[in-house]
TIDO-239132 format. One record per residue (C-alpha): residue in three letters; chain; x, y, z. Coordinates in nm, 4 decimals. Example, Ala and Ser with C-alpha at 12.3 -4.5 7.8 and 13.67 -1.06 7.14 Angstrom:
REC_rest_kette_u_v_w
REC_ALA_A_1.2300_-0.4500_0.7800
REC_SER_A_1.3670_-0.1060_0.7140
This chain:
REC_rest_kette_u_v_w
REC_MET_A_7.7502_13.9557_7.2022
REC_THR_A_7.5116_13.8581_7.4778
REC_VAL_A_7.4555_13.5095_7.6200
REC_SER_A_7.1367_13.4129_7.7949
REC_LEU_A_7.1491_13.2859_8.1528
REC_HIS_A_7.0066_12.9517_8.0361
REC_SER_A_7.2856_12.9126_7.7785
REC_TYR_A_7.5456_13.0018_8.0412
REC_ARG_A_7.4112_12.7358_8.2785
REC_CYS_A_7.4160_12.4771_7.9979
REC_LEU_A_7.7776_12.5669_7.9222
REC_ILE_A_7.8699_12.5235_8.2884
REC_LEU_A_7.6948_12.1833_8.3003
REC_LEU_A_7.8722_12.0748_7.9827
REC_VAL_A_8.2120_12.1695_8.1297
REC_ILE_A_8.1298_11.9777_8.4494
REC_VAL_A_8.0303_11.6695_8.2488
REC_LEU_A_8.3491_11.6879_8.0430
REC_ILE_A_8.5683_11.7252_8.3543
REC_THR_A_8.3859_11.4404_8.5291
REC_THR_A_8.4239_11.2149_8.2251
REC_LEU_A_8.7932_11.2996_8.1981
REC_PHE_A_8.8412_11.2286_8.5696
REC_ILE_A_8.6651_10.8910_8.5429
REC_ASP_A_8.8709_10.7952_8.2362
REC_THR_A_9.1920_10.8987_8.4115
REC_LEU_A_9.0961_10.7019_8.7210
REC_ALA_A_9.0192_10.3971_8.5085
REC_LEU_A_9.3545_10.4267_8.3329
REC_SER_A_9.5280_10.4604_8.6691
REC_ARG_A_9.3533_10.1514_8.7984
REC_ARG_A_9.4481_9.9590_8.4866
REC_ALA_A_9.8056_10.0777_8.5258
REC_LEU_A_9.8046_9.9589_8.8871
REC_GLN_A_9.6636_9.6261_8.7812
REC_LYS_A_9.9432_9.5922_8.5245
REC_SER_A_10.2063_9.6842_8.7817
REC_ASN_A_10.4037_9.3763_8.8901
REC_GLU_A_10.2522_9.1739_8.6041
REC_LEU_A_10.4587_8.9896_8.3499
REC_PRO_A_10.4092_9.0067_7.9747
REC_SER_A_10.2057_8.7196_7.8361
REC_ASN_A_10.5138_8.5332_7.7161
REC_GLY_A_10.7018_8.5636_8.0481
REC_PHE_A_11.0774_8.6109_8.0523
REC_LYS_A_11.4085_8.4306_8.0963
REC_VAL_A_11.7082_8.5341_8.3051
REC_LYS_A_12.0557_8.3905_8.2614
REC_LEU_A_12.2265_8.2585_8.5724
REC_ASN_A_12.6022_8.2354_8.6176
REC_HIS_A_12.7726_8.0195_8.8767
REC_VAL_A_12.9614_8.2256_9.1340
REC_ASP_A_13.2892_8.0643_9.0241
REC_HIS_A_13.2248_8.0903_8.6498
REC_VAL_A_13.4992_8.3490_8.5881
REC_LYS_A_13.7614_8.1459_8.7722
REC_ASN_A_13.9855_7.9001_8.5872
REC_LEU_A_13.8949_7.5958_8.7965
REC_THR_A_13.8541_7.2270_8.7226
REC_ARG_A_13.5245_7.0539_8.7916
REC_PHE_A_13.6714_6.8992_9.1061
REC_GLU_A_13.8047_7.2345_9.2294
REC_ARG_A_13.4666_7.3991_9.1758
REC_LEU_A_13.3017_7.1133_9.3611
REC_ARG_A_13.5304_7.1468_9.6626
REC_ARG_A_13.4793_7.5241_9.6793
REC_GLY_A_13.1036_7.4717_9.6573
REC_VAL_A_13.1124_7.2017_9.9240
REC_ALA_A_13.2926_7.4374_10.1620
REC_ARG_A_13.0238_7.7013_10.1100
REC_GLY_A_12.7486_7.4404_10.1287
REC_LYS_A_12.8648_7.3045_10.4645
REC_ASN_A_12.8488_7.6543_10.6091
REC_ARG_A_12.4990_7.7022_10.4661
REC_LEU_A_12.3809_7.3662_10.6035
REC_HIS_A_12.5149_7.4410_10.9509
REC_ARG_A_12.3532_7.7850_10.9490
REC_LEU_A_12.0167_7.6487_10.8414
REC_ASN_A_12.0122_7.3761_11.1051
REC_ALA_A_12.1249_7.6182_11.3751
REC_MET_A_11.8602_7.8720_11.2741
REC_VAL_A_11.5824_7.6134_11.2756
REC_LEU_A_11.6771_7.5141_11.6296
REC_ALA_A_11.6921_7.8813_11.7302
REC_ALA_A_11.3528_7.9467_11.5739
REC_ASN_A_11.1998_7.6494_11.7556
REC_ALA_A_11.3350_7.7777_12.0871
REC_ALA_A_11.2104_8.1276_12.0129
REC_VAL_A_10.8561_8.0051_11.9426
REC_GLY_A_10.8307_7.8938_12.3033
REC_GLU_A_10.9445_8.2384_12.4101
REC_GLN_A_10.6935_8.4094_12.1778
REC_VAL_A_10.9761_8.5785_11.9918
REC_GLN_A_10.9797_8.5938_11.6146
REC_ALA_A_11.2961_8.4317_11.4827
REC_PRO_A_11.3031_8.4409_11.1029
REC_VAL_A_11.5088_8.1831_10.9200
REC_VAL_A_11.6590_8.2796_10.5860
REC_ALA_A_11.9416_8.1030_10.4088
REC_GLY_A_12.1515_8.3886_10.2740
REC_ASN_A_12.4044_8.3873_9.9891
REC_GLY_A_12.3913_8.1228_9.7174
REC_GLU_A_12.5633_7.9697_9.4175
REC_PHE_A_12.4118_8.1519_9.1184
REC_LEU_A_12.4111_8.5153_9.0095
REC_MET_A_12.1504_8.6877_8.7941
REC_LYS_A_12.2002_9.0136_8.6078
REC_LEU_A_11.9296_9.2778_8.6291
REC_ALA_A_11.8876_9.6534_8.6292
REC_ILE_A_11.7085_9.8794_8.8706
REC_GLY_A_11.5638_10.2287_8.8466
REC_THR_A_11.4890_10.4865_8.5774
REC_PRO_A_11.7256_10.5162_8.3974
REC_PRO_A_11.8189_10.1503_8.4702
REC_LYS_A_12.1449_10.0724_8.6477
REC_SER_A_12.2815_9.7200_8.6022
REC_PHE_A_12.4115_9.4920_8.8756
REC_SER_A_12.4393_9.1236_8.9683
REC_ALA_A_12.2320_8.9722_9.2459
REC_ILE_A_12.2420_8.6339_9.4151
REC_MET_A_11.9470_8.4089_9.3344
REC_ASP_A_11.8232_8.2452_9.6539
REC_THR_A_11.5303_8.0024_9.6759
REC_GLY_A_11.5760_7.9926_10.0544
REC_SER_A_11.4727_8.3526_10.1309
REC_ASP_A_11.2217_8.6158_10.0193
REC_LEU_A_11.3493_8.9724_10.0255
REC_ILE_A_11.4776_9.1444_9.7106
REC_TRP_A_11.7437_9.3997_9.8019
REC_THR_A_12.0494_9.5894_9.6891
REC_GLN_A_12.2973_9.8288_9.8467
REC_CYS_A_12.1966_10.1946_9.8312
REC_LYS_A_12.3609_10.5329_9.8707
REC_PRO_A_12.4373_10.6973_10.1044
REC_CYS_A_12.5975_10.3879_10.2580
REC_GLN_A_12.6703_10.3906_10.6293
REC_GLN_A_12.8328_10.0519_10.5826
REC_CYS_A_12.8516_9.8614_10.2557
REC_PHE_A_13.0576_9.5691_10.1293
REC_ASP_A_13.2633_9.5981_9.8124
REC_GLN_A_13.0733_9.5272_9.4917
REC_ALA_A_13.1825_9.5219_9.1287
REC_THR_A_12.9169_9.7686_9.0078
REC_PRO_A_12.8344_10.1194_9.1347
REC_ILE_A_12.6092_10.1339_9.4397
REC_PHE_A_12.2506_10.2252_9.3515
REC_ASP_A_12.1592_10.5894_9.4112
REC_PRO_A_11.7827_10.6244_9.4699
REC_LYS_A_11.8020_11.0015_9.4164
REC_ALA_A_11.9122_10.9413_9.0581
REC_SER_A_11.6039_10.7335_8.9748
REC_SER_A_11.2716_10.8935_8.8800
REC_SER_A_11.0775_10.5723_8.9611
REC_PHE_A_11.1967_10.5306_9.3208
REC_SER_A_10.9406_10.5719_9.5997
REC_LYS_A_10.9475_10.4715_9.9641
REC_ILE_A_10.6852_10.2378_10.1088
REC_SER_A_10.4616_10.3463_10.3943
REC_CYS_A_10.4259_10.1440_10.7113
REC_SER_A_10.0650_10.0619_10.6180
REC_SER_A_10.1769_9.8843_10.2985
REC_GLU_A_10.0962_9.5152_10.2630
REC_LEU_A_10.4670_9.4590_10.1918
REC_CYS_A_10.5809_9.6128_10.5201
REC_GLY_A_10.3823_9.3726_10.7373
REC_PRO_A_10.5551_9.0479_10.6290
REC_LEU_A_10.9026_9.1797_10.7141
REC_PRO_A_11.0499_8.9812_11.0040
REC_THR_A_11.1803_9.3025_11.1645
REC_SER_A_11.0547_9.6510_11.0762
REC_THR_A_11.0078_9.9933_11.2294
REC_CYS_A_10.8115_10.2987_11.1252
REC_SER_A_10.9825_10.6349_11.0817
REC_SER_A_10.9508_10.9557_10.8841
REC_ASP_A_11.1195_10.7677_10.5970
REC_GLY_A_10.8421_10.5071_10.5950
REC_CYS_A_10.8931_10.1344_10.6465
REC_GLU_A_11.2437_10.0573_10.7681
REC_TYR_A_11.3646_9.6974_10.7766
REC_LEU_A_11.6337_9.4734_10.9215
REC_TYR_A_11.6870_9.1383_10.7505
REC_THR_A_11.9391_8.9053_10.9125
REC_TYR_A_12.0829_8.5913_10.7553
REC_GLY_A_12.2163_8.2754_10.9126
REC_ASP_A_12.5842_8.3709_10.8971
REC_SER_A_12.5084_8.6991_11.0815
REC_SER_A_12.5228_8.8937_10.7548
REC_SER_A_12.2448_9.1507_10.7390
REC_THR_A_12.0912_9.4275_10.5353
REC_GLN_A_11.9205_9.7293_10.6880
REC_GLY_A_11.7492_10.0206_10.5204
REC_VAL_A_11.4168_10.1371_10.3840
REC_LEU_A_11.1595_9.9375_10.1914
REC_ALA_A_11.0753_10.0979_9.8564
REC_LEU_A_10.9156_10.0485_9.5170
REC_GLU_A_11.1198_10.0500_9.1975
REC_THR_A_11.1274_9.9437_8.8354
REC_PHE_A_11.3333_9.6301_8.7741
REC_THR_A_11.4542_9.5303_8.4281
REC_PHE_A_11.5296_9.1657_8.3557
REC_GLY_A_11.6890_9.0067_8.0497
REC_ASP_A_12.0334_9.0132_7.8949
REC_SER_A_11.9711_9.1893_7.5652
REC_SER_A_11.7480_9.4701_7.4459
REC_ASP_A_11.5442_9.2208_7.2435
REC_ASP_A_11.4274_9.0173_7.5416
REC_GLN_A_11.4399_9.2717_7.8235
REC_VAL_A_11.1326_9.3078_8.0434
REC_SER_A_11.0692_9.5950_8.2847
REC_ILE_A_10.8480_9.5381_8.5878
REC_THR_A_10.7251_9.8472_8.7709
REC_GLY_A_10.6369_9.8752_9.1368
REC_LEU_A_10.8435_9.5896_9.2781
REC_GLY_A_10.9024_9.6120_9.6501
REC_PHE_A_11.2680_9.5854_9.7505
REC_GLY_A_11.5053_9.6647_10.0312
REC_CYS_A_11.7245_9.9689_9.9749
REC_GLY_A_12.0031_9.8851_10.2167
REC_ASP_A_12.2353_10.1537_10.3493
REC_ASP_A_12.3812_9.9386_10.6294
REC_ASN_A_12.4910_9.5973_10.5018
REC_GLU_A_12.7211_9.3846_10.7127
REC_GLY_A_12.8990_9.0532_10.6722
REC_ASP_A_13.0767_8.8813_10.3861
REC_GLY_A_12.7995_8.6491_10.2716
REC_PHE_A_12.7078_8.8568_9.9663
REC_SER_A_13.0396_8.9717_9.8248
REC_GLN_A_12.9803_8.7824_9.4983
REC_GLY_A_12.6983_9.0206_9.4017
REC_ALA_A_12.5401_9.3536_9.4888
REC_GLY_A_12.2369_9.2176_9.6687
REC_LEU_A_11.9962_8.9295_9.6546
REC_VAL_A_11.6744_8.8207_9.4781
REC_GLY_A_11.4629_8.5981_9.6993
REC_LEU_A_11.2564_8.3285_9.5265
REC_GLY_A_11.1088_8.1760_9.8408
REC_ARG_A_10.7422_8.1114_9.9172
REC_GLY_A_10.6831_8.4265_10.1245
REC_PRO_A_10.4975_8.7439_10.0103
REC_LEU_A_10.8135_8.9525_9.9628
REC_SER_A_10.9777_8.7207_9.7082
REC_LEU_A_10.9998_8.7957_9.3376
REC_VAL_A_10.7584_8.5183_9.2376
REC_SER_A_10.5037_8.6216_9.5015
REC_GLN_A_10.5115_8.9881_9.4056
REC_LEU_A_10.4720_8.8979_9.0391
REC_LYS_A_10.1706_8.6852_9.1399
REC_GLU_A_10.3135_8.4068_8.9296
REC_GLN_A_10.2065_8.0495_8.9960
REC_LYS_A_10.5080_7.8894_8.8309
REC_PHE_A_10.8783_7.9396_8.7949
REC_ALA_A_11.1515_7.7058_8.6776
REC_TYR_A_11.5276_7.6909_8.6587
REC_CYS_A_11.7656_7.4719_8.4617
REC_LEU_A_12.1208_7.4446_8.5968
REC_THR_A_12.4082_7.3513_8.3685
REC_ALA_A_12.6844_7.1144_8.4781
REC_ILE_A_12.9166_7.2516_8.7432
REC_ASP_A_13.2084_7.2743_8.4968
REC_ASP_A_13.0036_7.4132_8.2071
REC_SER_A_13.1008_7.7622_8.0909
REC_LYS_A_12.7500_7.8241_7.9533
REC_PRO_A_12.4986_8.0003_8.1769
REC_SER_A_12.2018_7.8405_8.3478
REC_SER_A_11.8470_7.9754_8.3119
REC_LEU_A_11.5629_8.1021_8.5298
REC_LEU_A_11.2190_8.1039_8.3646
REC_LEU_A_10.9185_8.3006_8.4882
REC_GLY_A_10.5648_8.3385_8.3627
REC_SER_A_10.4370_8.1320_8.0722
REC_LEU_A_10.7905_8.0167_7.9874
REC_ALA_A_10.7739_7.8021_8.3006
REC_ASN_A_10.4841_7.5985_8.1558
REC_ILE_A_10.7199_7.3162_8.0741
REC_LYS_A_10.6055_6.9957_7.9071
REC_PRO_A_10.8046_6.6981_7.7756
REC_LYS_A_10.9061_6.7461_7.4112
REC_THR_A_10.9053_6.3751_7.3275
REC_THR_A_10.7394_6.0625_7.4627
REC_LYS_A_11.0828_5.9466_7.5823
REC_ASP_A_11.1070_6.2412_7.8219
REC_GLU_A_10.9292_6.1787_8.1477
REC_MET_A_10.8463_6.4525_8.3953
REC_LYS_A_10.8591_6.3373_8.7581
REC_THR_A_10.6275_6.5311_8.9914
REC_THR_A_10.6183_6.5304_9.3707
REC_PRO_A_10.4172_6.7388_9.6220
REC_LEU_A_10.5598_7.0483_9.7881
REC_ILE_A_10.5171_7.0421_10.1650
REC_ARG_A_10.4599_7.3444_10.3848
REC_ASN_A_10.6410_7.3997_10.7121
REC_PRO_A_10.4517_7.6678_10.9086
REC_SER_A_10.7585_7.7531_11.1145
REC_GLN_A_10.9765_7.7947_10.8022
REC_PRO_A_10.7328_7.9162_10.5347
REC_SER_A_10.9921_8.0289_10.2777
REC_PHE_A_11.1495_7.6884_10.2130
REC_TYR_A_11.0431_7.4345_9.9519
REC_TYR_A_11.0056_7.1058_10.1401
REC_LEU_A_10.9796_6.7669_9.9679
REC_SER_A_10.8680_6.4258_10.0902
REC_LEU_A_11.1672_6.1919_10.0529
REC_GLN_A_11.0608_5.8352_10.1264
REC_GLY_A_11.3726_5.6366_10.0445
REC_ILE_A_11.6969_5.5958_9.8455
REC_SER_A_11.8202_5.3122_9.6248
REC_VAL_A_12.1751_5.2268_9.5187
REC_GLY_A_12.1661_5.0007_9.2157
REC_SER_A_11.8826_4.7564_9.2721
REC_THR_A_11.9130_4.7799_9.6502
REC_GLN_A_11.6718_5.0050_9.8362
REC_LEU_A_11.8373_5.1165_10.1584
REC_SER_A_11.6674_5.0111_10.4814
REC_ILE_A_11.6106_5.3704_10.5924
REC_PRO_A_11.3335_5.4079_10.8537
REC_LYS_A_11.0342_5.5991_10.7117
REC_THR_A_11.0594_5.8596_10.9873
REC_THR_A_11.4169_5.9575_10.8934
REC_PHE_A_11.3246_6.2328_10.6484
REC_GLU_A_10.9912_6.3354_10.8016
REC_LEU_A_10.9153_6.6944_10.8895
REC_HIS_A_10.8580_6.7069_11.2645
REC_ASP_A_10.5758_6.8880_11.4440
REC_ASP_A_10.8236_7.1394_11.5885
REC_GLY_A_10.9397_7.2353_11.2364
REC_SER_A_11.2721_7.0518_11.2503
REC_GLY_A_11.3914_6.7774_11.0178
REC_GLY_A_11.2452_6.7319_10.6714
REC_VAL_A_11.4061_6.7760_10.3284
REC_ILE_A_11.4285_7.1016_10.1334
REC_ILE_A_11.5301_7.1488_9.7713
REC_ASP_A_11.7767_7.4356_9.7450
REC_SER_A_11.9541_7.6047_9.4558
REC_GLY_A_12.2094_7.7641_9.6901
REC_THR_A_12.3643_7.4440_9.8310
REC_THR_A_12.6062_7.2584_9.6036
REC_ILE_A_12.5682_6.8944_9.7086
REC_THR_A_12.2930_6.6957_9.8747
REC_TYR_A_12.3103_6.6403_10.2495
REC_ILE_A_12.1074_6.3621_10.4093
REC_GLU_A_12.0492_6.2718_10.7723
REC_ASN_A_12.3510_6.0953_10.9196
REC_THR_A_12.1955_5.7519_10.9802
REC_ALA_A_12.0719_5.7389_10.6182
REC_PHE_A_12.4105_5.8591_10.4909
REC_THR_A_12.5893_5.5769_10.6749
REC_LEU_A_12.3696_5.3225_10.4944
REC_LEU_A_12.4281_5.5009_10.1615
REC_LYS_A_12.8042_5.5125_10.2158
REC_ASN_A_12.8304_5.1445_10.3073
REC_GLU_A_12.6247_5.0413_10.0027
REC_PHE_A_12.8436_5.2436_9.7658
REC_ILE_A_13.1552_5.0867_9.9198
REC_ALA_A_13.0021_4.7426_9.8635
REC_GLN_A_12.9066_4.8099_9.5014
REC_MET_A_13.1935_5.0250_9.3702
REC_ASN_A_13.4657_4.7568_9.4037
REC_LEU_A_13.7316_5.0240_9.4401
REC_PRO_A_13.9634_5.0927_9.7359
REC_VAL_A_13.8334_5.3637_9.9703
REC_ASP_A_14.0574_5.6690_10.0034
REC_ASP_A_14.1130_5.7638_10.3681
REC_SER_A_14.3456_6.0584_10.3074
REC_GLY_A_14.0717_6.3211_10.3225
REC_THR_A_14.2263_6.5116_10.0301
REC_GLY_A_13.9041_6.4878_9.8288
REC_GLY_A_13.7186_6.7102_10.0749
REC_LEU_A_13.4117_6.4827_10.0664
REC_ASP_A_13.2829_6.2142_10.2999
REC_LEU_A_13.3446_5.9225_10.0628
REC_CYS_A_13.6141_5.8951_9.7948
REC_PHE_A_13.7689_5.6028_9.6083
REC_ASN_A_14.1105_5.5569_9.4474
REC_LEU_A_14.0845_5.5362_9.0707
REC_PRO_A_14.2612_5.2547_8.8849
REC_ALA_A_14.5789_5.3671_8.7057
REC_GLU_A_14.5078_5.5243_8.3660
REC_ALA_A_14.1333_5.4708_8.4068
REC_THR_A_13.9235_5.6630_8.1559
REC_GLN_A_13.5840_5.5284_8.2590
REC_VAL_A_13.4470_5.3820_8.5802
REC_GLU_A_13.1190_5.1976_8.6205
REC_VAL_A_12.9094_5.3453_8.9019
REC_PRO_A_12.5871_5.2074_9.0518
REC_LYS_A_12.2613_5.3853_8.9804
REC_LEU_A_12.1325_5.6245_9.2447
REC_THR_A_11.7584_5.6832_9.2827
REC_PHE_A_11.5805_5.9205_9.5199
REC_HIS_A_11.2281_5.8018_9.5981
REC_PHE_A_11.0210_6.1155_9.6475
REC_GLU_A_10.6490_6.0852_9.7041
REC_GLY_A_10.5046_6.0001_9.3617
REC_ALA_A_10.8409_6.0384_9.1839
REC_ASP_A_11.1345_5.7982_9.1607
REC_LEU_A_11.4162_6.0249_9.0437
REC_GLU_A_11.7101_5.8351_8.8932
REC_LEU_A_12.0122_6.0603_8.8686
REC_PRO_A_12.2741_6.0603_8.5913
REC_GLY_A_12.6124_5.9375_8.7173
REC_GLU_A_12.7755_6.2797_8.6751
REC_ASN_A_12.5199_6.4245_8.9172
REC_TYR_A_12.6603_6.2315_9.2129
REC_MET_A_13.0035_6.0837_9.1289
REC_ILE_A_13.2856_6.3271_9.0489
REC_GLY_A_13.6211_6.1985_8.9279
REC_ASP_A_13.9540_6.3806_8.9125
REC_SER_A_14.2393_6.2258_8.7189
REC_ARG_A_14.4969_6.4627_8.8692
REC_THR_A_14.4314_6.3411_9.2239
REC_GLY_A_14.3356_5.9911_9.1156
REC_LEU_A_14.0079_6.0091_9.3073
REC_ILE_A_13.6397_5.9623_9.2390
REC_CYS_A_13.4086_6.0946_9.5106
REC_LEU_A_13.0441_6.0653_9.6077
REC_ALA_A_12.9014_6.4191_9.5964
REC_ILE_A_12.6672_6.3648_9.8898
REC_GLY_A_12.7294_6.4477_10.2539
REC_SER_A_12.5824_6.3801_10.5955
REC_SER_A_12.3785_6.6131_10.8133
REC_ARG_A_12.2041_6.6147_11.1470
REC_GLY_A_11.8529_6.7537_11.1372
REC_MET_A_11.7462_6.9104_10.8089
REC_SER_A_11.8371_6.7381_10.4813
REC_ILE_A_11.9005_6.9341_10.1591
REC_PHE_A_11.8678_6.8240_9.7955
REC_GLY_A_12.1472_7.0285_9.6391
REC_ASN_A_12.2062_7.1884_9.3013
REC_LEU_A_12.4647_6.9385_9.1736
REC_GLN_A_12.1970_6.6692_9.1877
REC_GLN_A_11.9619_6.9037_9.0006
REC_GLN_A_12.1952_6.9833_8.7107
REC_ASN_A_12.0515_6.9202_8.3641
REC_PHE_A_11.7008_6.8893_8.4994
REC_MET_A_11.4331_7.1507_8.4417
REC_VAL_A_11.3066_7.2052_8.7959
REC_VAL_A_10.9518_7.3433_8.7856
REC_HIS_A_10.7928_7.4969_9.0945
REC_ASP_A_10.4123_7.5029_9.0636
REC_LEU_A_10.2889_7.7158_9.3510
REC_GLN_A_9.9210_7.6788_9.2670
REC_GLU_A_9.9242_7.2995_9.2557
REC_GLU_A_10.1965_7.2934_9.5235
REC_THR_A_10.4126_7.0508_9.3290
REC_LEU_A_10.7701_7.0321_9.2101
REC_SER_A_10.8644_6.8571_8.8852
REC_PHE_A_11.1884_6.7314_8.7334
REC_LEU_A_11.2307_6.7027_8.3567
REC_PRO_A_11.5637_6.5825_8.2089
REC_THR_A_11.6908_6.8756_7.9975
REC_GLN_A_12.0168_6.9723_7.8312
REC_CYS_A_12.0322_7.3036_8.0150
REC_ASP_A_12.3129_7.4558_7.8088
REC_SER_A_12.0895_7.4447_7.4984
REC_ILE_A_11.8061_7.6601_7.6362
């Protein structure tokens, strides 16, 4: 059979058109796939959170004291790092401040096929990371160390990536973008920045896989600040955090009582669009403040504190964020109790002593700054109301969120401490509130919620 030259040319043109069309369609699909990378499903997802001491057989008071010990270390580290960062600014040296460790663990899986592990949830830092093989130095963890060679979805990030730039310390090598991330207690993680698929959710019915999340694959991890988990998930305000990479404008968490065996919850995506269920429920909303020298933290404007009907005579400047980046008040999921500036705490302490009508315990056995001796065989004690006056939001706390009694020691203690410099609104004061972070509106809201029923 013979084919004319004209027919042959038409056939060639047709093949070219088909190939071009296929290429364009493939490119469009690739672009759509890239657009969907790091995006959440329309209904968002929920992650269960477990307190770091949830498997231990401890009383509420014992858990509180363990948390207070960790919280004091965290507070001291944060204040020391802020001062170090302020000094470094004058020397034109970058001194990142990240909180490190925390009080709540979240289960997730990484890679293809997915490998499960627990990570610390930290609203005071940004980087997502886990320990990776081959480990030069790794701390002990309950689950196997992640092996990137066993995952088909693992890929290293180049130095030109938009995720490499925000790292506080990075170098470029043949492996791509290498990082060093140091925390306040001198714990650190070092390795390569990479992309991976992360799977969230506790059961197959509600699991969500997110492709292309940037994370630190650490093969040199030092210090004991992370021994509760196998890494960390940062939920701070910086570009490397989980919420920033997901391009989500809202996230929320609801923390159960410190002695509750039921897990707490972290909500992302549309699930974080929280509204009051009844007219009796009132959501209190206050602005989020930015601190250019500490961009990861969630700062609030605290304007005063009341005990009962008495508003403490705290100078307005006490809780202000200073021009050098020091001072101010952050809300933090990783610190157990609230710490307020020392002069304000003295006023708070004296007012509680005046209103409690109980003898003050000076033994120091409670492990907190202010404790009272309980009456013999007391089953209930009347405590004065405690209200934090944030800008635009007067937040009255339930009694169990600030007074902790222990019948075995015969003590009832105020779960608030003193600080010098930065103040922290801790997680005990947040329990049984839905705490909604709206990053677009730059607000934070509190909604009373029975967190163990979510």
